[in-house]
C-alpha positions as CSV (number, residue, x, y, z in Angstrom):
1,M,117.7,68.4,87.1
2,G,121.7,67.6,88.2
3,S,121.7,71.3,90.3
4,K,123.1,71.6,93.7
5,T,120.3,72.0,96.2
6,A,119.8,75.6,97.9
7,S,121.2,75.8,101.4
8,P,119.7,79.1,102.9
9,D,121.8,80.9,105.3
10,L,120.3,80.6,109.0
11,G,122.2,83.0,110.5
12,R,121.1,86.1,108.4
13,G,119.5,87.3,110.6
14,L,115.9,89.7,110.5
15,W,115.9,93.5,110.8
16,E,115.5,94.9,114.5
17,K,112.7,96.8,114.1
18,P,110.1,96.2,110.5
19,T,110.8,100.2,109.5
20,D,114.0,99.2,109.2
21,Y,113.4,98.3,105.9
22,I,111.1,101.2,104.8
23,V,114.5,103.8,106.5
24,A,116.6,101.3,103.9
25,C,114.7,101.3,101.3
26,L,114.1,105.5,102.0
27,G,117.7,106.0,102.3
28,L,117.8,104.5,98.7
29,T,116.5,107.8,97.4
30,L,119.5,110.0,99.0
31,Q,121.3,109.4,95.2
32,M,122.8,113.3,95.5
33,H,122.9,112.7,91.5
34,L,119.2,113.0,91.3
35,F,119.6,116.6,92.5
36,G,121.0,120.0,91.2
37,S,121.9,118.9,88.1
38,S,121.8,118.9,84.4
39,F,121.4,114.8,83.6
40,Y,118.1,115.9,86.0
41,S,116.3,119.4,85.0
42,L,114.4,120.9,88.0
43,T,110.5,120.1,88.0
44,L,108.2,122.0,89.4
45,V,105.4,120.8,91.9
46,L,103.1,120.8,89.6
47,G,105.4,118.6,87.2
48,M,105.2,115.7,90.1
49,L,101.7,115.0,89.3
50,P,103.1,112.2,86.3
51,Y,105.3,111.5,89.4
52,F,102.2,110.0,91.4
53,L,100.5,108.3,88.3
54,Y,103.9,106.3,87.8
55,M,103.5,105.5,91.7
56,V,100.0,103.9,91.7
57,I,100.5,102.1,88.1
58,L,103.9,101.5,88.2
59,V,106.4,101.7,91.5
60,V,103.7,100.5,94.0
61,P,103.2,97.3,92.2
62,V,106.6,96.4,91.3
63,L,108.3,97.1,94.8
64,V,105.8,94.4,95.7
65,I,107.1,92.2,93.2
66,H,110.6,93.0,94.3
67,S,109.7,92.3,98.3
68,F,108.0,89.6,97.1
69,M,110.9,87.9,96.3
70,G,113.2,89.1,98.5
71,Q,111.4,88.2,101.5
72,F,109.5,85.1,100.6
73,S,112.7,83.8,99.8
74,S,115.0,84.9,102.4
75,S,117.7,85.3,99.5
76,G,119.7,88.6,98.0
77,F,119.2,89.0,94.2
78,I,120.7,86.4,92.7
79,S,119.5,83.6,94.7
80,A,116.3,84.6,94.6
81,F,115.5,83.7,90.9
82,R,115.2,80.7,92.0
83,L,111.7,81.2,90.7
84,A,112.7,80.5,87.3
85,P,116.6,79.5,87.9
86,F,117.3,80.4,83.7
87,F,116.9,83.5,84.6
88,K,119.7,83.9,87.3
89,G,121.7,85.4,84.9
90,I,119.3,88.5,86.0
91,G,121.3,88.7,89.6
92,Y,124.5,88.3,88.3
93,V,124.0,91.2,85.4
94,N,122.6,93.8,88.7
95,L,125.9,92.7,90.7
96,F,127.9,93.6,87.6
97,L,125.9,97.1,87.7
98,T,125.6,97.8,91.6
99,T,129.6,97.5,91.6
100,S,129.7,100.5,88.6
101,F,127.3,102.5,90.7
102,I,129.7,102.3,93.8
103,I,133.2,102.9,92.2
104,Y,131.3,105.9,90.5
105,Y,129.4,107.2,93.8
106,G,132.6,107.1,96.1
107,T,133.4,110.7,94.3
108,Q,130.0,112.1,95.4
109,A,130.7,110.8,99.0
110,A,134.5,112.7,98.5
111,I,134.0,116.3,97.1
112,P,132.0,116.8,100.5
113,I,134.9,116.2,102.5
114,F,137.4,118.6,100.5
115,Y,134.8,120.9,101.5
116,I,134.3,120.1,104.9
117,W,138.0,120.1,105.3
118,Y,138.8,124.3,104.0
119,S,135.2,124.9,106.2
120,F,137.7,124.5,109.7
121,Y,140.1,127.2,108.1
122,P,139.0,130.8,109.8
123,I,138.6,132.4,106.2
124,L,137.3,130.2,103.5
125,P,138.8,130.2,100.1
126,W,135.9,130.4,98.2
127,S,134.7,133.4,100.0
128,C,135.0,137.1,98.6
129,E,137.3,137.9,101.1
130,G,139.4,134.7,100.5
131,L,139.5,134.7,97.0
132,S,142.6,136.9,95.6
133,S,145.1,134.3,97.8
134,W,144.2,132.1,94.7
135,F,142.1,133.2,92.0
136,N,143.7,134.7,88.5
137,E,141.4,137.1,87.7
138,S,141.9,136.9,83.6
139,Q,139.3,133.8,83.9
140,G,136.8,136.5,84.2
141,L,133.9,137.1,86.5
142,T,132.5,135.5,89.8
143,T,129.5,136.7,91.7
144,C,132.1,138.4,93.9
145,H,132.5,141.0,91.3
146,L,128.7,141.4,91.6
147,T,127.3,144.5,93.3
148,M,125.6,143.3,96.2
149,E,123.6,144.7,98.8
150,S,124.1,141.3,100.8
151,G,127.1,142.7,101.5
152,Y,129.4,141.1,98.8
153,S,132.5,143.3,98.4
154,Y,134.6,144.2,95.2
155,I,138.3,142.1,94.7
156,N,138.6,144.5,91.7
157,S,137.0,147.5,91.2
158,S,138.4,147.9,87.7
159,I,136.5,144.8,86.4
160,H,133.1,146.0,85.0
161,A,130.2,143.6,85.3
162,N,129.4,144.5,81.2
163,D,132.6,142.5,80.4
164,S,131.4,139.4,80.6
165,K,127.8,138.1,80.4
166,H,129.0,134.9,82.7
167,V,129.9,134.9,85.4
168,H,131.5,132.0,87.7
169,V,131.0,130.7,91.4
170,P,133.9,130.9,93.2
171,S,133.5,127.3,95.3
172,Y,132.9,125.3,91.9
173,L,136.6,127.7,90.4
174,Y,138.0,126.5,93.7
175,N,137.6,122.8,93.0
176,K,138.7,122.9,89.5
177,Y,141.6,124.6,90.9
178,K,143.0,121.8,93.6
179,F,141.6,118.9,91.3
180,I,142.5,118.2,87.5
181,T,139.6,115.7,88.0
182,F,137.1,118.4,87.2
183,R,139.0,120.1,84.1
184,Y,138.9,119.6,80.3
185,P,140.5,116.4,80.1
186,T,144.0,116.1,78.3
187,E,145.8,113.1,76.7
188,D,148.1,112.6,79.3
189,Y,145.4,110.6,81.6
190,Q,147.1,112.3,84.8
191,V,146.3,110.8,88.1
192,D,145.1,113.6,90.9
193,W,147.0,112.4,93.8
194,N,144.9,114.8,96.2
195,F,141.3,114.1,94.8
196,V,143.1,109.9,95.7
197,G,143.0,111.6,99.6
198,L,139.5,112.2,99.7
199,Y,139.1,108.7,99.4
200,V,141.2,107.4,102.2
201,P,138.6,108.8,104.6
202,I,135.8,107.6,102.5
203,W,136.5,103.8,102.4
204,A,138.1,103.6,106.4
205,T,134.7,104.8,107.3
206,I,132.7,102.5,105.2
207,A,135.6,99.5,106.7
208,V,134.7,101.0,110.4
209,I,130.7,100.6,109.8
210,F,131.5,97.2,108.4
211,Y,133.6,96.2,110.8
212,K,131.6,97.6,113.5
213,F,128.5,96.9,112.1
214,S,128.5,93.6,110.4
215,E,125.5,91.8,111.7
216,T,122.0,92.6,110.1
217,A,120.0,94.1,113.3
218,K,123.1,96.3,114.2
219,F,122.8,97.5,110.2
220,G,119.4,98.2,110.3
221,K,119.9,100.3,113.2
222,F,122.9,102.0,111.6
223,I,121.0,103.1,108.9
224,R,117.8,103.7,110.5
225,Y,119.7,106.6,112.9
226,M,121.8,107.8,109.6
227,V,118.6,108.7,107.6
228,I,116.8,110.4,110.6
229,A,120.2,112.5,110.7
230,T,120.6,112.9,107.6
231,L,117.0,114.0,106.9
232,C,116.9,116.5,110.4
233,L,120.0,118.4,108.9
234,L,117.9,118.8,105.5
235,L,115.6,120.3,107.4
236,V,117.7,122.6,109.0
237,C,119.6,123.3,105.8
238,F,116.4,124.1,104.4
239,V,115.0,126.4,106.7
240,R,118.6,128.8,107.2
241,I,118.7,128.8,103.2
242,S,115.5,130.4,102.6
243,F,116.4,133.1,104.4
244,L,119.2,133.9,101.9
245,P,118.4,136.4,99.2
246,G,116.1,135.5,96.4
247,A,115.2,132.2,98.0
248,M,111.6,133.0,98.4
249,K,111.1,133.6,95.1
250,G,112.1,129.8,94.3
251,L,109.6,128.5,96.5
252,E,107.2,130.5,94.9
253,R,108.1,130.0,91.8
254,Y,108.4,125.9,92.9
255,F,104.5,126.0,94.4
256,T,103.3,128.1,91.4
257,P,101.1,125.7,89.0
258,K,101.9,126.0,85.0
259,V,100.6,123.7,82.8
260,R,104.4,123.7,81.0
261,D,105.5,122.0,83.9
262,V,103.8,118.6,83.7
263,D,105.1,118.2,80.4
264,R,108.7,118.6,81.6
265,G,107.2,116.5,84.7
266,F,107.2,113.4,82.2
267,G,110.1,113.4,81.2
268,R,112.2,114.0,84.7
269,T,110.0,111.6,86.4
270,F,110.7,108.7,84.1
271,F,114.6,108.9,85.5
272,M,113.1,109.7,89.4
273,V,110.5,106.3,88.9
274,I,113.7,103.7,88.3
275,H,115.7,105.1,90.4
276,A,113.3,104.5,93.5
277,F,114.5,100.8,93.6
278,G,117.5,101.4,94.1
279,A,120.5,102.3,91.5
280,G,121.4,98.8,91.4
281,W,117.9,98.0,90.6
282,G,117.9,94.2,93.0
283,S,118.9,96.6,96.1
284,V,114.8,96.3,97.4
285,I,115.2,92.5,97.3
286,A,118.1,91.8,99.5
287,L,117.0,94.3,101.6
288,S,113.2,93.1,102.2
289,S,114.7,89.5,102.5
290,F,115.7,90.5,105.9
291,N,112.2,91.1,107.0
292,G,109.8,89.1,109.2
293,F,108.0,86.4,106.2
294,R,104.5,88.3,107.1
295,T,105.6,91.5,107.1
296,N,102.6,94.0,104.8
297,I,105.0,94.7,102.0
298,M,102.1,96.0,100.4
299,S,101.9,98.1,103.0
300,Y,105.1,99.4,103.5
301,S,105.3,99.9,99.3
302,W,103.3,102.5,100.0
303,I,104.7,103.9,102.3
304,I,108.2,104.2,101.0
305,S,106.9,105.4,97.6
306,I,105.5,108.2,99.3
307,G,108.2,108.6,101.7
308,Q,110.5,108.7,98.5
309,V,108.1,111.3,97.2
310,I,108.9,113.7,100.1
311,I,112.3,113.9,100.4
312,L,112.6,114.5,96.5
313,I,110.2,117.2,97.2
314,M,112.0,118.3,100.0
315,F,115.5,118.6,97.8
316,D,114.2,120.3,94.8
317,L,112.6,123.0,97.4
318,V,116.8,123.5,97.8
319,D,117.7,123.3,94.8
320,F,115.3,126.2,93.4
321,M,116.0,128.1,96.4
322,L,119.7,127.9,95.6
323,S,119.0,128.1,91.9
324,Y,117.2,131.7,92.8
325,Y,119.6,132.6,94.8
326,F,121.8,132.7,92.5
327,T,120.0,133.9,89.1
328,G,118.7,137.0,91.4
329,L,122.4,138.3,91.8
330,S,122.4,140.1,88.7
331,E,120.0,140.9,86.1
332,D,122.4,140.9,83.4
333,H,124.5,138.1,83.7
334,D,123.8,133.9,83.4
335,V,125.8,132.7,86.6
336,I,126.9,129.5,85.6
337,S,125.9,127.3,89.3
338,L,126.9,123.9,87.9
339,W,126.3,120.9,89.9
340,M,124.6,122.6,92.7
341,F,124.3,120.2,95.4
342,F,128.4,119.8,95.7
343,L,129.9,122.3,93.7
344,S,128.1,125.7,93.5
345,S,126.2,125.7,97.0
346,A,129.9,126.3,99.5
347,S,129.7,129.9,97.5
348,A,125.8,130.4,98.7
349,L,126.6,129.4,101.8
350,S,129.4,131.3,102.4
351,S,127.2,134.6,102.0
352,M,125.5,133.5,105.4
353,G,126.0,134.4,109.0
354,W,128.5,132.3,110.4
355,P,129.2,130.5,107.1
356,N,132.1,128.1,108.1
357,L,128.8,126.2,110.4
358,W,126.4,126.0,107.9
359,T,129.2,125.1,105.3
360,I,130.0,122.1,107.8
361,L,126.5,121.0,108.5
362,F,125.3,121.0,104.3
363,Y,128.3,119.4,103.3
364,T,128.0,117.0,106.2
365,M,124.5,116.2,105.7
366,L,125.8,115.2,101.9
367,L,128.5,113.4,102.7
368,M,125.9,111.0,105.4
369,A,123.8,110.9,102.4
370,G,126.8,109.4,100.4
371,L,127.6,107.2,103.1
372,I,124.3,105.9,103.5
373,V,124.0,104.9,99.6
374,L,127.7,103.4,99.5
375,T,126.8,101.0,102.8
376,T,123.5,100.3,101.7
377,Q,124.6,98.8,98.7
378,I,128.1,97.0,99.7
379,F,125.3,95.5,102.2
380,T,123.2,94.3,99.7
381,I,125.8,92.7,97.8
382,L,127.9,90.9,100.2
383,Q,124.3,89.1,101.9
384,S,123.7,87.8,97.7
385,L,127.0,86.6,97.5
386,F,126.5,85.1,101.1
387,D,123.2,83.9,100.0
388,E,124.1,82.2,97.0
389,F,128.1,80.8,97.2
390,E,127.9,78.7,100.6
391,T,131.6,78.7,100.7
392,L,131.8,82.2,101.2
393,R,130.0,82.1,104.7
394,K,132.3,80.6,106.5
395,R,135.2,83.4,105.3
396,K,132.4,86.8,105.8
397,M,135.0,89.3,107.3
398,E,137.5,88.3,104.0
399,V,135.4,88.3,101.8
400,T,133.4,91.9,103.3
401,F,137.4,93.9,103.4
402,G,138.0,92.5,100.5
403,L,135.1,93.9,98.2
404,I,135.7,96.9,100.5
405,G,139.3,97.1,99.4
406,G,138.7,96.4,95.5
407,L,136.2,98.7,95.5
408,A,138.1,101.7,97.0
409,V,141.2,100.5,94.7
410,C,138.8,100.9,91.6
411,S,136.8,104.0,92.6
412,C,140.4,105.6,92.0
413,A,140.0,105.6,88.4
414,H,138.0,108.7,89.3
415,S,141.4,110.1,89.7
416,I,142.6,110.0,86.7
417,D,141.1,113.2,84.0
418,H,139.3,110.7,81.4
419,G,138.0,107.9,84.7
420,M,135.0,110.5,85.9
421,I,133.6,110.5,82.5
422,F,133.9,107.2,82.1
423,F,132.3,106.2,85.2
424,M,129.0,108.6,84.0
425,A,128.9,107.0,81.0
426,F,127.4,104.0,83.9
427,L,125.3,106.7,85.8
428,H,123.7,108.0,82.3
429,N,123.1,104.2,81.1
430,I,120.8,103.4,84.4
431,S,117.5,104.5,82.7
432,V,118.3,101.5,79.6
433,T,119.6,99.1,82.1
434,H,116.8,99.3,84.7
435,S,114.3,100.0,82.0
436,V,115.7,96.3,80.2
437,L,115.8,94.7,83.9
438,H,112.4,95.6,85.1
439,L,111.3,94.4,81.5
440,L,112.9,91.2,82.5
441,L,111.4,91.0,85.6
442,L,107.9,91.7,85.2
443,F,107.9,89.0,81.9
444,V,109.8,86.1,84.6
445,V,107.8,86.8,87.6
446,M,104.4,87.2,85.7
447,W,104.1,85.4,82.7
448,I,107.1,82.7,83.4
449,Y,106.7,82.0,87.2
450,G,102.8,83.4,86.3
451,W,100.7,85.4,87.9
452,E,98.6,83.0,89.2
453,R,101.1,81.0,91.5
454,F,102.3,85.2,92.1
455,Q,98.7,86.0,93.5
456,R,98.6,82.6,95.2
457,D,102.2,83.0,97.2
458,I,101.2,86.6,97.9
459,K,98.1,85.3,99.4
460,F,99.8,82.8,101.2
461,M,102.3,85.1,102.9
462,L,100.5,88.1,103.9
463,G,97.1,86.6,104.3
464,Q,95.5,89.2,101.7
465,P,95.2,88.3,97.8
466,F,96.8,90.8,95.6
467,A,94.5,92.6,93.6
468,S,93.4,91.4,89.7
469,W,93.9,95.5,88.7
470,K,97.3,95.3,89.9
471,V,98.2,92.1,87.5
472,F,96.7,93.5,84.9
473,T,98.8,96.4,85.3
474,L,101.8,94.8,85.8
475,C,101.5,92.4,82.6
476,F,100.3,95.1,80.2
477,I,100.3,98.9,81.4
478,A,103.8,99.0,83.0
479,P,105.8,97.5,79.9
480,L,104.6,100.4,78.3
481,I,105.6,102.8,80.7
482,L,109.1,101.2,81.1
483,L,109.5,101.1,76.6
484,G,109.0,104.6,77.4
485,C,111.6,104.6,79.7
486,L,113.9,102.8,77.5
487,V,113.4,105.0,74.2
488,S,114.2,108.1,76.9
489,G,117.5,106.3,78.5
490,I,118.5,105.8,74.9
491,K,118.1,109.3,73.6
492,L,120.1,110.3,76.8
493,L,123.0,107.9,75.5
494,I,122.7,109.3,72.6
495,E,123.1,113.3,73.7
496,E,125.7,112.1,76.3
497,H,127.8,110.8,73.4
498,Y,130.8,112.7,72.3
499,P,133.0,112.5,69.7
500,M,136.0,113.4,71.7
501,Y,135.4,110.4,74.8
502,T,135.0,107.8,71.8
503,T,137.7,105.4,73.3
504,V,135.8,105.8,76.3
505,H,132.5,105.3,75.5
506,T,133.1,102.6,73.1
507,I,135.3,100.3,76.5
508,H,131.6,101.1,78.5
509,Y,129.1,99.6,75.8
510,I,131.5,96.2,75.6
511,L,131.9,96.3,79.4
512,L,128.2,96.4,79.1
513,V,127.2,93.8,76.3
514,L,129.5,91.4,78.4
515,S,127.4,91.6,81.5
516,A,124.0,91.1,79.8
517,L,125.4,87.9,78.4
518,A,125.4,86.7,81.9
519,I,121.5,86.2,81.4
520,P,121.8,84.0,78.4
521,G,124.6,82.3,78.9
522,Y,123.9,81.4,82.7
523,G,120.6,79.9,80.9
524,Y,122.5,78.0,78.4
525,Y,124.5,76.9,81.3
526,Y,121.6,75.5,83.3
527,V,119.8,74.0,80.7
528,Y,123.0,72.2,79.4
529,Q,122.8,70.1,82.9
530,N,119.4,68.9,82.4
531,S,118.5,65.4,80.5
532,G,116.2,65.3,77.4
533,S,115.3,67.5,74.3
534,F,115.7,71.5,74.2
535,C,112.1,72.1,74.9
536,E,112.0,69.4,77.8
537,R,115.3,70.9,79.2
538,F,114.4,74.7,78.7
539,R,110.9,73.9,79.6
540,R,112.5,72.5,83.5
541,T,114.6,75.2,84.1
542,C,111.8,77.5,84.0
543,R,110.1,75.8,86.8
544,P,110.8,77.4,90.6
545,T,114.0,75.3,92.1
546,D,113.9,75.2,95.8
547,W,111.3,77.5,95.6
548,Y,109.6,78.2,99.2
549,P,110.1,79.6,102.5
550,V,113.0,79.3,104.8
551,V,111.5,78.6,108.4
552,E,110.3,75.2,108.9
553,E,107.1,76.3,109.6
554,H,105.9,77.9,106.9
555,R,107.6,75.8,104.7
556,Q,105.1,72.6,105.5
557,R,102.2,75.4,105.6
558,Y,103.1,75.8,102.1
559,G,103.0,72.5,100.8
560,E,99.9,71.4,102.6
561,A,98.7,74.9,100.8
562,I,100.3,73.9,97.3
563,G,98.4,70.5,97.3
564,Q,95.3,72.0,98.3
565,T,95.3,74.7,95.6
566,E,95.1,73.4,92.0
567,V,97.3,75.8,89.9
568,T,96.4,76.5,86.5
569,D,98.7,75.6,83.7
570,H,100.7,78.5,82.3
571,P,99.7,79.1,78.9
572,L,103.7,79.8,78.0
573,F,104.8,76.6,79.4
574,E,103.8,74.1,81.8
575,L,105.0,75.6,85.4
576,I,103.3,72.5,87.7
577,D,105.6,71.5,90.3
578,D,106.4,67.6,89.1
579,V,107.6,66.6,92.4
580,N,109.7,62.6,91.1
581,E,110.8,64.2,87.9
């Protein structure tokens, strides 16, 4: 075919423990933009029922596909498309999307640094005692102006609660007071150097992590302890927050079933489902490539899906308790608690005993969650590049720190007042890009590669069959759900398109279109390298190339299995290997 033979990276290593793969996938759930944001409305426990349906007919089977591609080929999300080289451009699109997400997500890792730093002050600046040092009362009312039985004090008793129906949260106002990034954008494109300073410790920490834990086994161990520690802190904060006034009403409402919650749940779980595979889409493929060849990805996919649901519910519970705390501050006013976990929760924590301690613990949990997501995504990018480009393996450290340095510089674009809007556009677009890429994935694996081959390879790798009903679901039912996600995502994009940001949105869409061209572009390049008619070349480039296990023992057995197994011709393409062609 005129293409270079794949050269597997035999020194890439494996997880120290098989469960490190499960923990790493659970860490993908700690994308804090999923919680406490208007982008994802609150969903009660009954509203989570649609997610369990999606989990059975979409999440678990597709997780198996992702895991199969990585584990069978021991390759990242680019080289794994050796099973149909014409579509390898999907891996490059994923590279662009994952990189864009990391640039955006650096902000959510940086904000906790801000609140942790000021939590070492004797008096929290956003507490009622510290509010007078910076707050201008002409800006309106805050929660500190409300009469509270829990001990809130007045700043100025001449300001009455009926002066306004809207009450602001001091911790959010303090963030706007310090950073122009969170104010209304201006035409000056100002650079917020204070916000740039928050990125320094974040990216320095990430550089140290990859310097100390660059090996797969060490990195897996690091992620394992980080995820466990984060979930433990979440549990501790959950227990403490449950004692806030109104928190128990939030829990009661969460577990109170109402029919309308199911309807709301369908909308939200459309978005939750696609985030189960990581914001960069191909993360699970890369993470599974470090599994042993016989790792039972079937059972692991169920464990990962159920674990992700539990984590989502835990964060939802905390979100509900905080929301009902602010709602209960006044019956006559609306408390504007924006971006609950990052910007508003600090005010709720300031009302507790030992507020500095609880603020440090809570935002340390958010900081660790951010570092987990960032480092895991960077790890998958690096390994995918090393798997695809053999020359980069000789300069791993240079590539690693070059990538981290480049991401650090690009993430500073958030410090420009329009930068936040630009990169949030990528966040809103995740539902669209993930839906399209998953539709392509199902088409490539189940129709181009062929479900017969897929079932054969799964049985060879795990020693157990992949049920026919799951194949039927992936071929016919799952695409309908993904189409629903795609429609919902397009509607969201239309709603989030503001006329004042037309230039920003236009640049964003141009970049997405250019990245999407990598799929047909790479396919055409691959076809051009072959000889014969276009149909013959196209058919040839859709056949698996160097698609076999890396370990010699498994490779030999796989060759014997293929020689003894009769593979039915595919209805769309003739996908039988021609050894001498």
